[in-house]
N, C-alpha and C positions, 0 to 999 in steps of 0.2 A: 504494500500499499504506499509506503514512504517513497519507493522508487517512482510510482505513478504520480505522486503529488510533487515530486521534485524533477519531473521531466522538463528539460529545457524549453520545449515548445509551449508547455503550460505556463511556466514561469515568465516567458517572454510576453505572453498576453496580459500578465498582471503588472507589467511595468507602468510607471507613471500613474498608478491608481485606476487604470482602465479595467476594472474588474466587473462592471455591470454587464450582465449578459442579456440576451433578448427576452428571456422569460421574466427577468426582473423588471425590464422596461415595460412590457405589456401588463405586468402585474400593477405597476404604478398607474397605468392608464385606467385599468379597471377600478382601482380604489380612488381615482380622481373623479370617477362618475358616481360611485357609491360611497356613502359615509361609513367609515370604520366604526363610528360611535354607535351605530344602530344595527340591529340584527336584520339581515336580508336573507330571504329564502332562496331556494334552488333556482326558481324561475328568474328572480331579479339578478342574481349573480350570473346566470347563464346569459341573460339578455345583455348585461353590462360587458361580459366577456366577448360576445359577438360584436357589439358596437366597438369595443376596444380593438378588436382585431381589424376592423375596418379602418379606424383611426390610425392604428399602428402601421398598416400596410399601404393605405392609399390617402391618408389625411382626411380631414373633415369633408372635403369635396367627394370622397368615396361614398358618402351618405346619399348622394343624388340618385344613384342606381337603386338603393334600398327604398328611398322615398317613392321613386317611380313605381317599383314593384308593389309597394304597399298602397298605392293609389293616393298618395299625399301630393297635392299640387306643388310644383316647384316654381316659386315666384322669383322675380329678379332680385328682390331684397334678400331672400333666403340664399340664393346662389352667391350673391355678393358677400354676405356674411360668412359663408363657408370658405370662400376663396380668401377673404381677408384673414380669417383664422389660420389658414394654411400658410399664407404669406408671412404672417407674424412668426409662426413656428419655424419656418425655413430661415427667416432673417435672424432669429435668435440663435439658431443652430450655427449659421455661418459666422456670426459674431463670436460665438464660443470657440469655434475652430480657429478663427483668426487670433484670438487672445491666447489660446493654447499654443499655437504655432509661434507667436511672438515670444512667449515665455520660454519655449524650447530653444529658440534661436538665441535668446539672451543667455540662457544657461550654457549652451554650447560655446558661445563667445567667451563667457567667464571661465569655462573650463580650459579653453585654448589659451587664454591670457594667463591663467594660473600656471599652466604647463610651461609657457614661455618664460615667465618670471622664475619658476623653479629651475629651469635650465640655465638661466642667466646667473642665478645665485651660485651655481656650482663652479664658476670661473675661478674662485679663490678658495683654498682650503689646504689643510696640512697634508703634505705628501703629494700634492698635485703636480709639483714641478720636478 
């Protein structure tokens, strides 16, 4: 068991705190629809899970097909609201990626600079000449 948990490919995925998997993400979507403070029956959780899978895979605009099949009229306002929610979600994700990339680049630069400084410090020392 220890060998499987210390497998390099598994450990590589855990670098930089990137440990959330797809199941945890869809779980967070389910519980953003339902309140954890209240008991929910099987049907409620099942319905929330179905809607969550639509949100997770296609975004809020994925509900358009569901609404059409359920006979719910799709108005321009509804479509605009769904697309706006998707746009905000994508924009937030892109901003997060940009911030993460900037932090990674800054840390890489700091590591390179620290290595250069460490190499320069070794110019003088006892027994070097």
